[in-house]
C-alpha positions as CSV (number, residue, x, y, z in Angstrom):
1,M,-15.4,-30.1,-13.9
2,D,-14.4,-31.6,-10.7
3,P,-16.4,-29.8,-7.8
4,L,-13.4,-30.1,-5.7
5,T,-11.3,-28.1,-8.1
6,P,-12.6,-24.5,-7.2
7,L,-12.5,-25.5,-3.4
8,L,-8.9,-26.6,-3.8
9,G,-8.0,-23.5,-5.9
10,G,-9.6,-21.3,-3.2
11,A,-7.6,-23.0,-0.5
12,E,-4.3,-22.5,-2.4
13,L,-5.1,-18.9,-2.9
14,A,-5.8,-18.3,0.8
15,R,-2.6,-20.2,1.7
16,G,-0.7,-17.9,-0.6
17,R,-2.3,-14.9,0.8
18,M,-1.7,-16.0,4.4
19,S,2.0,-16.7,3.5
20,F,2.3,-13.2,2.0
21,Y,0.7,-11.6,5.0
22,I,3.0,-13.2,7.4
23,S,5.9,-12.3,5.2
24,L,4.8,-8.8,5.2
25,Q,4.3,-8.6,8.9
26,L,7.7,-10.2,9.6
27,A,9.6,-7.9,7.3
28,S,7.9,-4.7,7.8
29,V,6.7,-4.8,11.4
30,L,8.5,-7.4,13.6
31,A,12.0,-7.0,12.2
32,P,12.0,-3.2,12.4
33,G,10.4,-3.3,15.7
34,L,13.1,-5.5,17.1
35,V,15.7,-3.0,15.8
36,V,13.9,-0.1,17.3
37,L,13.5,-2.0,20.6
38,T,17.2,-2.9,20.7
39,E,18.3,0.6,19.9
40,G,16.0,2.0,22.5
41,T,17.4,-0.3,25.1
42,V,21.0,0.4,24.1
43,L,20.1,4.2,24.3
44,V,18.6,3.9,27.7
45,N,21.6,1.8,28.8
46,Q,24.1,4.4,27.7
47,L,22.3,7.3,29.1
48,R,21.7,5.8,32.6
49,H,24.9,3.6,32.6
50,E,23.1,0.5,33.5
51,D,23.8,-3.0,32.1
52,T,20.3,-3.7,31.0
53,L,21.2,-5.8,28.0
54,R,23.4,-8.2,29.9
55,T,20.7,-8.6,32.6
56,L,18.1,-9.4,29.9
57,A,20.4,-11.7,28.1
58,G,21.2,-13.6,31.3
59,A,17.4,-14.4,32.0
60,T,16.8,-18.1,31.8
61,G,13.9,-20.6,32.4
62,V,10.5,-19.1,32.8
63,L,11.8,-15.6,33.2
64,G,13.6,-15.8,29.9
65,V,10.5,-17.1,28.1
66,M,8.6,-14.2,29.5
67,V,11.3,-11.7,28.5
68,A,11.3,-13.2,25.0
69,I,7.5,-13.0,24.7
70,C,7.5,-9.4,26.0
71,A,10.2,-8.4,23.6
72,L,8.4,-9.8,20.6
73,A,5.1,-8.3,21.7
74,G,6.7,-5.0,22.2
75,A,8.6,-5.1,19.0
76,F,5.4,-5.8,17.0
77,V,3.7,-2.8,18.6
78,L,6.6,-0.5,18.0
79,G,7.0,-1.6,14.4
80,Y,3.4,-1.3,13.7
81,I,3.2,2.2,15.0
82,C,6.5,3.3,13.4
83,R,5.1,2.1,10.1
84,E,1.8,3.6,10.3
85,L,3.5,7.1,11.3
86,A,5.8,6.6,8.3
87,F,2.7,6.2,6.0
88,K,1.1,9.2,7.6
89,L,4.2,11.3,6.7
90,V,4.2,10.0,3.2
91,S,0.5,10.8,2.9
92,R,1.0,14.4,4.0
93,L,3.9,14.8,1.7
94,E,1.8,13.5,-1.3
95,R,-0.7,16.3,-0.7
96,L,2.1,19.0,-1.4
97,R,1.8,20.7,-4.7
98,F,5.4,20.3,-5.7
99,V,5.4,16.6,-4.7
100,R,2.4,16.0,-6.8
101,R,4.1,17.8,-9.8
102,R,7.2,15.6,-9.5
103,Y,5.8,12.1,-8.7
104,Q,2.1,12.1,-9.7
105,I,2.4,11.2,-13.3
106,G,-1.0,10.4,-14.8
107,S,-1.5,6.7,-15.6
108,Q,-3.9,7.5,-18.5
109,D,-1.1,9.2,-20.4
110,R,1.3,6.2,-19.9
111,L,-1.6,3.8,-21.0
112,K,-2.2,5.8,-24.3
113,E,1.6,5.8,-24.9
114,W,2.2,2.0,-24.4
115,F,-1.0,0.5,-25.6
116,A,-3.0,0.7,-28.7
117,P,-6.3,2.6,-28.3
118,E,-8.3,-0.5,-29.6
119,D,-6.6,-2.7,-27.0
120,L,-7.6,-0.2,-24.3
121,A,-11.0,0.0,-25.5
122,E,-11.5,-3.8,-25.6
123,C,-9.9,-4.2,-22.0
124,F,-12.1,-1.5,-20.6
125,E,-15.1,-3.1,-22.3
126,V,-14.4,-6.3,-20.5
127,H,-13.6,-4.6,-17.1
128,A,-16.6,-2.4,-17.0
129,H,-15.8,-1.0,-13.7
130,L,-12.3,0.0,-14.8
131,G,-13.8,1.5,-17.9
132,R,-16.1,3.7,-15.8
133,R,-13.5,4.9,-13.5
134,E,-11.4,5.8,-16.5
135,R,-14.1,7.7,-18.1
136,S,-15.6,9.6,-15.3
137,G,-12.6,10.9,-13.0
138,E,-14.8,11.2,-10.1
139,P,-13.6,9.9,-6.8
140,V,-16.7,9.0,-5.2
141,P,-19.8,8.9,-7.6
142,Q,-22.3,8.0,-4.8
143,E,-21.7,11.6,-3.3
144,R,-22.5,13.3,-6.6
145,E,-25.5,11.0,-7.0
146,G,-26.6,11.7,-3.6
147,A,-26.4,15.4,-4.1
148,R,-28.4,15.2,-7.3
149,T,-31.2,13.3,-5.6
150,S,-31.2,15.7,-2.6
151,K,-31.5,18.6,-5.1
152,A,-34.5,16.9,-7.0
153,A,-36.1,16.2,-3.6
154,S,-35.6,19.9,-2.4
155,R,-37.4,21.2,-5.6
156,K,-40.4,19.0,-4.9
157,G,-40.4,19.0,-1.2
158,D,-41.7,21.5,1.4
159,T,-39.8,24.7,2.7
160,S,-38.8,23.0,5.8
161,R,-36.8,20.3,4.1
162,E,-35.3,23.1,1.9
163,S,-34.1,24.9,5.0
164,G,-32.7,21.8,6.5
165,Q,-30.8,20.8,3.4
166,R,-29.3,24.3,2.9
167,A,-28.1,24.1,6.5
168,A,-26.4,20.6,5.9
169,R,-24.8,21.7,2.6
170,P,-21.7,23.1,4.2
171,A,-21.2,19.8,6.3
172,E,-21.8,17.8,3.2
173,A,-19.2,19.8,1.2
174,A,-16.8,19.3,3.9
175,E,-17.4,15.7,4.1
176,A,-17.0,15.2,0.3
177,A,-13.8,17.3,0.3
178,S,-12.3,15.2,3.2
179,G,-13.6,11.9,1.6
180,R,-10.9,12.3,-1.1
181,F,-8.4,11.1,1.5
182,H,-9.5,7.8,2.9
183,P,-7.9,6.3,5.8
184,T,-6.8,3.2,4.0
185,G,-4.0,1.0,5.0
186,G,-1.4,3.0,3.2
187,Y,-3.2,6.4,3.5
188,H,-3.8,6.7,-0.2
189,T,-5.7,9.5,-1.9
190,G,-9.2,8.3,-2.7
191,D,-9.1,9.5,-6.4
192,A,-9.9,7.7,-9.6
193,Q,-6.4,6.3,-9.8
194,Y,-6.8,4.7,-6.5
195,Y,-10.0,2.9,-7.3
196,R,-8.4,1.7,-10.7
197,F,-5.5,0.5,-8.6
198,V,-7.5,-1.5,-6.0
199,Y,-9.7,-3.1,-8.8
200,S,-6.5,-4.1,-10.9
201,K,-4.6,-5.3,-7.8
202,L,-7.4,-7.5,-6.6
203,W,-8.0,-8.9,-10.1
204,L,-4.3,-9.7,-10.6
205,R,-4.1,-11.3,-7.1
206,A,-7.1,-13.5,-7.7
207,Y,-6.7,-14.5,-11.4
208,A,-3.3,-13.6,-12.6
209,P,-0.6,-14.0,-9.7
210,V,2.2,-13.8,-12.3
211,Y,1.4,-10.2,-12.9
212,S,0.8,-9.4,-9.2
213,I,2.3,-6.4,-7.6
214,D,2.6,-7.9,-4.1
215,K,6.5,-7.6,-4.2
216,T,6.2,-3.8,-4.8
217,E,3.7,-3.6,-1.9
218,L,6.1,-5.5,0.3
219,E,9.1,-3.3,-0.6
220,I,7.0,-0.1,0.0
221,N,6.1,-1.5,3.6
222,V,9.8,-2.4,4.3
223,L,10.9,1.1,3.3
224,A,8.4,2.9,5.4
225,A,9.3,0.7,8.4
226,I,13.0,1.6,8.0
227,L,12.5,5.3,8.7
228,A,12.3,5.0,12.5
229,P,15.3,2.8,13.1
230,V,17.5,5.1,11.0
231,L,16.3,8.2,13.0
232,L,16.9,6.3,16.4
233,A,20.4,5.1,15.1
234,S,21.5,8.7,14.8
235,A,20.6,9.3,18.5
236,N,22.6,6.2,19.6
237,L,25.5,7.4,17.5
238,M,25.5,10.8,19.1
239,V,25.3,9.2,22.6
240,A,28.0,6.5,21.9
241,F,30.6,9.3,21.1
242,G,29.7,11.4,24.0
243,F,27.9,14.1,22.0
244,H,31.2,15.0,20.2
245,W,30.7,17.7,17.6
246,T,31.5,15.4,14.8
247,A,28.9,12.9,16.0
248,V,26.3,15.6,16.7
249,V,26.8,16.9,13.0
250,A,27.2,13.6,11.2
251,G,24.5,11.7,13.0
252,P,21.4,14.0,12.2
253,V,22.8,15.0,8.8
254,G,23.4,11.3,7.6
255,A,20.0,10.2,9.0
256,L,18.3,13.1,7.2
257,L,19.9,12.3,3.9
258,F,19.2,8.6,4.3
259,C,15.4,9.4,5.2
260,A,15.3,11.7,2.2
261,V,16.5,8.8,0.0
262,L,13.9,6.5,1.4
263,L,11.2,9.1,1.2
264,D,12.0,9.7,-2.4
265,S,11.9,5.9,-3.1
266,L,8.5,5.7,-1.3
267,L,6.8,8.3,-3.1
268,R,8.1,7.0,-6.4
269,L,7.1,3.4,-5.7
270,R,3.6,4.4,-4.5
271,V,3.0,6.1,-7.8
272,S,4.5,3.3,-9.7
273,E,2.5,0.8,-7.9
274,K,-0.8,2.3,-8.9
275,R,0.4,2.6,-12.4
276,E,1.8,-0.9,-12.8
277,A,-1.4,-2.5,-11.4
278,V,-3.5,-1.1,-14.3
279,E,-0.7,-1.8,-16.8
280,N,-0.3,-5.5,-15.7
281,L,-4.1,-5.9,-15.9
282,L,-3.9,-4.7,-19.6
283,L,-1.0,-7.1,-20.1
284,D,-2.9,-10.0,-18.6
285,Y,-5.8,-9.2,-20.9
286,L,-3.6,-9.1,-24.0
287,A,-1.8,-12.3,-23.1
288,R,-5.2,-14.1,-22.5
289,R,-6.5,-12.8,-25.8
290,A,-3.3,-13.9,-27.6
291,A,-3.6,-17.4,-25.9
292,A,-7.2,-17.8,-27.1
293,R,-6.2,-17.3,-30.7
294,P,-4.2,-19.3,-33.2
295,P,-1.6,-20.6,-33.1
296,Y,-1.5,-20.7,-29.3
297,A,-5.1,-21.9,-29.0
298,S,-4.4,-24.9,-31.3
299,A,-1.5,-26.0,-29.3
300,P,-3.4,-27.4,-26.1
301,Q,-6.0,-29.1,-28.5
302,A,-3.2,-30.8,-30.4
303,E,-1.6,-32.0,-27.1
304,A,-4.9,-33.3,-25.9
305,A,-5.4,-35.2,-29.2
306,A,-1.9,-36.7,-28.9
307,E,-2.6,-37.8,-25.4
308,A,-5.8,-39.3,-26.4
309,E,-4.2,-41.2,-29.1
């Protein structure tokens, strides 16, 4: 094989990831941030009866460039903060019991329903890490392993070490309990389903871009970033109509209903994203296995022989 092929493939993959990252930041950070910044400027302009927008729009030359740079930087910061707050809210909602009952459908049940047991066994045998996560259900096995080694050491050690470990047990238990909620980018729960999702997503992104779930990730980030502009739009609506009772009622009610729909979609897509990552990984395995068997496996060889002749 040509030694440049892996390098070119890695460069193409990095270019694709960079384009996806830029698209993600533009759609879920910068664009909502510009909307929030514009809504905030309009709100201040209406409350203080100042013509701020016209003054900023009339800036030219060096002042205009500085205003544009400050606006873009401020929009990026506002958009990023608003998206992070939205993900924190969604993470808090996912911990509620009735939310888990409604949205957290086990991926294992769906896998057993959609795929044959022998296909699952073969796929999990190939992807050993995925199989371990599927069999064990423990979020962080290192914590259990560390606890077991500490218990063994306490049995063999002296009394001072035993007393120190007994004193540290409450702190370790609290750390293990809090470790179930890892502060990841999307504030996901650090359970077995999350680890299966991360492994499957990275595999698909590197080796099977056709089955990648990057579009779902982009949609989730955009929906989370829309929450703040919707809430601020209700405040602008009330101020624009002079706090008339119809605007005071319609603005917050409409914003709450719209946010409820967005949160419902966010909770549903976050569960669907984790489930589809594992399902697409299984589909990729089945497709590769089918391509390696006749009659699909013989087609490339026949084409190569025809080209050689």
